[in-house]
C-alpha positions as a printed Julia matrix, in Angstrom:
253×3 Matrix{Float64}:
  13.89   -3.45   -3.97
  12.52    0.05   -4.61
   9.69    0.91   -2.23
   6.23    2.43   -3.29
   6.39    6.18   -2.35
   3.9     8.93   -2.48
   4.84   12.52   -1.65
   2.64   15.73   -1.64
   4.85   18.08    0.24
   2.98   21.12   -1.11
  -0.01   20.12    0.73
  -3.14   18.03    0.06
  -5.92   19.44   -1.93
  -8.6    18.03    0.37
  -9.09   15.91    3.55
  -7.54   12.49    3.41
  -8.52    9.59    5.67
  -6.42    6.49    5.54
  -6.96    3.3     7.71
  -4.26    0.61    7.72
  -5.97   -2.83    7.55
  -2.96   -5.17    7.15
   0.73   -5.09    6.81
   3.03   -2.03    7.48
   4.17    1.18    5.92
   5.69    4.54    7.12
   3.83    7.99    6.89
   4.78   11.5     7.62
   3.12   12.5    10.95
   3.94   15.58   12.84
   7.15   16.3    10.68
   8.65   12.77   10.85
   8.14    9.43    9.31
   6.77    6.85   11.64
   5.82    3.21   11.27
   2.09    2.57   10.54
   0.49   -0.81   11.46
  -2.92   -2.39   11.13
  -5.45   -0.35   13.04
  -3.61    3.04   12.56
  -5.97    5.71   11.25
  -4.49    8.71    9.56
  -6.43   11.96    9.25
  -5.13   14.88    7.2
  -6.78   18.18    6.38
  -6.36   20.16    3.1
  -2.9    21.75    3.0
  -1.16   19.24    5.21
   1.9    17.7     3.76
   1.52   14.01    2.9
   4.34   11.22    2.62
   3.69    7.52    2.45
   6.36    4.88    1.98
   5.53    1.0     1.37
   8.11   -1.52    1.04
   7.6    -4.21   -1.65
   7.75   -7.89   -0.88
  10.02  -10.04   -3.15
   8.23  -13.29   -3.65
   9.25  -16.19   -5.98
   6.57  -15.12   -8.43
   6.83  -11.35   -8.42
   6.78   -8.23   -6.35
   3.76   -7.11   -4.23
   2.86   -4.33   -1.95
   3.24   -5.45    1.75
   0.4    -3.24    3.0
  -3.44   -3.02    2.82
  -5.59   -0.03    3.55
  -8.71    1.87    3.06
  -8.42    5.53    1.97
 -10.75    8.49    1.14
 -10.36   11.98   -0.2
 -13.27   14.28    0.59
 -14.31   17.92    1.1
 -17.48   19.99    1.69
 -19.19   22.17    4.18
 -20.19   19.35    6.5
 -16.76   17.89    6.65
 -15.32   21.39    7.46
 -17.77   21.83   10.31
 -17.05   18.19   11.63
 -13.32   18.68   11.55
 -13.44   21.93   13.5
 -15.7    20.81   16.33
 -12.97   18.61   17.96
  -9.2    18.0    17.84
  -8.32   15.36   15.22
  -4.98   13.66   15.85
  -3.0    13.0    12.68
  -2.52    9.38   13.7
  -4.29    7.25   16.18
  -5.05    3.45   16.74
  -8.47    2.17   16.33
 -10.28   -1.19   16.57
 -10.75   -2.64   13.07
 -14.5    -3.02   13.62
 -16.04   -5.03   10.73
 -19.08   -2.67   10.86
 -16.83    0.34   10.23
 -14.9    -1.45    7.54
 -18.2    -2.41    5.79
 -19.4     1.3     5.89
 -16.09    2.41    4.45
 -16.31   -0.32    1.68
 -19.9     0.66    0.86
 -19.01    4.3     0.51
 -16.04    3.41   -1.78
 -18.16    1.26   -3.96
 -20.82    4.08   -4.35
 -18.04    6.52   -5.35
 -16.94    4.07   -8.0
 -20.28    4.09   -9.72
 -19.1     7.39  -11.27
 -22.06    8.68  -13.44
 -24.42    6.3   -11.44
 -23.32    7.49   -8.07
 -26.15    8.61   -5.87
 -24.58   11.8    -4.43
 -27.13   12.02   -1.58
 -26.45    8.43   -0.38
 -22.6     9.12   -0.62
 -23.09   12.16    1.55
 -24.96   10.36    4.23
 -22.54    7.44    4.1
 -19.6     9.79    4.44
 -21.26   11.45    7.43
 -21.88    8.07    9.02
 -18.21    7.07    8.51
 -16.89   10.38   10.06
 -19.09    9.89   13.05
 -18.08    6.12   13.41
 -14.34    7.19   13.14
 -14.78    9.81   15.77
 -16.48    7.39   18.21
 -13.8     4.74   17.45
 -11.03    7.17   18.21
 -12.67    8.23   21.45
 -13.17    4.7    22.54
  -9.48    3.91   21.76
  -8.4     6.29   24.44
 -10.83    4.86   26.99
 -14.43    3.96   27.77
 -15.55    5.86   30.84
 -11.9     5.67   31.95
 -11.5     2.08   31.14
  -8.6     0.56   29.0
  -9.16    0.01   25.29
  -9.05   -3.79   25.8
 -12.3    -3.7    27.8
 -13.89   -1.52   24.99
 -12.97   -4.0    22.35
 -14.35   -6.93   24.39
 -17.58   -4.98   25.0
 -18.02   -4.12   21.42
 -17.26   -7.67   20.22
 -20.08   -8.9    22.61
 -22.51   -6.23   21.29
 -21.8    -7.26   17.67
 -22.23  -11.01   18.36
 -24.74  -11.23   21.36
 -27.78  -12.21   19.06
 -25.78  -15.17   17.6
 -24.01  -18.0    19.25
 -20.49  -16.98   20.55
 -18.08  -18.31   23.13
 -16.11  -16.67   25.73
 -13.12  -18.1    23.95
 -14.09  -15.95   20.85
 -14.01  -12.75   22.88
 -10.6   -13.71   24.39
  -9.16  -14.45   20.99
 -10.43  -11.08   19.61
  -8.34   -9.21   22.09
  -5.41  -11.62   22.15
  -5.74  -12.74   25.82
  -6.17  -16.01   27.55
  -9.76  -16.98   28.49
  -9.1   -16.64   32.19
  -7.37  -13.15   31.78
 -10.23  -11.86   29.52
 -12.79  -13.11   32.0
 -10.97  -11.47   34.98
 -10.47   -8.07   33.17
 -14.02   -7.87   31.94
 -15.43   -8.45   35.36
 -12.81   -5.86   36.82
 -13.7    -3.22   34.23
 -17.45   -3.5    34.15
 -18.51   -5.19   37.38
 -20.37   -8.07   35.47
 -19.6   -11.13   33.55
 -19.49  -11.37   29.81
 -22.51  -13.61   29.86
 -24.45  -11.0    32.11
 -23.58   -8.27   29.65
 -24.52  -10.35   26.6
 -27.84  -11.15   28.37
 -28.44   -7.32   28.82
 -27.86   -6.77   25.07
 -30.14   -9.73   24.11
 -32.88   -8.38   26.32
 -32.49   -4.72   24.88
 -32.78   -6.28   21.38
 -35.81   -8.3    22.42
 -37.68   -5.27   23.71
 -36.99   -3.41   20.48
 -38.45   -6.3    18.59
 -41.5    -6.43   20.78
 -42.08   -2.76   19.97
 -41.49   -2.93   16.22
 -42.26   -6.55   15.06
 -45.13   -8.91   14.74
 -42.93  -11.77   15.51
 -44.04  -14.15   18.26
 -42.25  -14.05   21.58
 -40.72  -17.41   20.89
 -39.41  -16.18   17.51
 -38.0   -13.03   19.2
 -36.25  -15.12   21.95
 -34.47  -17.23   19.46
 -33.62  -14.3    17.11
 -31.98  -12.32   19.91
 -29.69  -15.1    20.98
 -31.56  -16.89   23.79
 -31.28  -20.79   23.25
 -34.85  -21.4    24.4
 -38.0   -19.48   25.32
 -37.94  -20.65   29.03
 -34.53  -19.11   29.32
 -35.69  -15.89   27.75
 -38.73  -15.94   29.99
 -36.63  -16.29   33.2
 -34.12  -13.57   32.17
 -36.78  -11.13   31.1
 -38.81  -11.5    34.34
 -35.64  -11.19   36.48
 -34.68   -7.93   34.51
 -38.07   -6.22   34.1
 -40.17   -7.76   36.92
 -42.82   -8.92   34.68
 -43.3   -11.7    31.92
 -42.58  -10.96   28.26
 -46.29  -11.54   27.52
 -47.51   -9.04   30.01
 -44.88   -6.48   29.05
 -45.87   -6.69   25.45
 -49.61   -6.46   26.28
 -49.04   -3.39   28.54
 -47.01   -1.79   25.69
 -49.77   -2.3    23.19
 -52.36   -0.98   25.5
 -50.34    2.12   26.08
């Protein structure tokens, strides 16, 4: 079965970002073809040679490409400056964060609007995507010296803290048993997952107390606390005062 093959040996005309989301392929990285799997991010600048090889799956019905990805061609002064300010490895592995994927999808859809494209919006979306990719790449290496697994658990909790989630969900996200995930998180961060989730929920609650007319009971529930009494106890323990007094002092100030 003939593979799908792309080659631009003379050099790319612009920057190319490609994120593998499912399946596998091979790409030219630092002069040799290497296997690319889900989570691999490829970053190429203008002038770089580019080769991509994807095997086709032979199913009973037909042939299909055994690979899924998001890709983006881009250029401009902002991208030039962003690229030069730090070293950009050609290939790295990042977490497939749904928020990053959503941002990439939104930018892609805006570009497809063609004559209706909002160029200013596309520009800001591109900048947000670049900064998100840069942070994801940094966190892949470590988070304050901690392994990537710890980072992934922490980011999952941050994304789901204001909704109902179980420790099992965090463990499944990083492919560990519940006991192993619990042990590693405490070892990496000196606190339990529930303690960290409570910190995130309290931070969200304080933000909403500043910027919302919601009642304290509504804020408690919207930030992931199962009941107002639980929120009241956690808040007082963290800030040394009740939510009502905190909000009143904030309004007086």
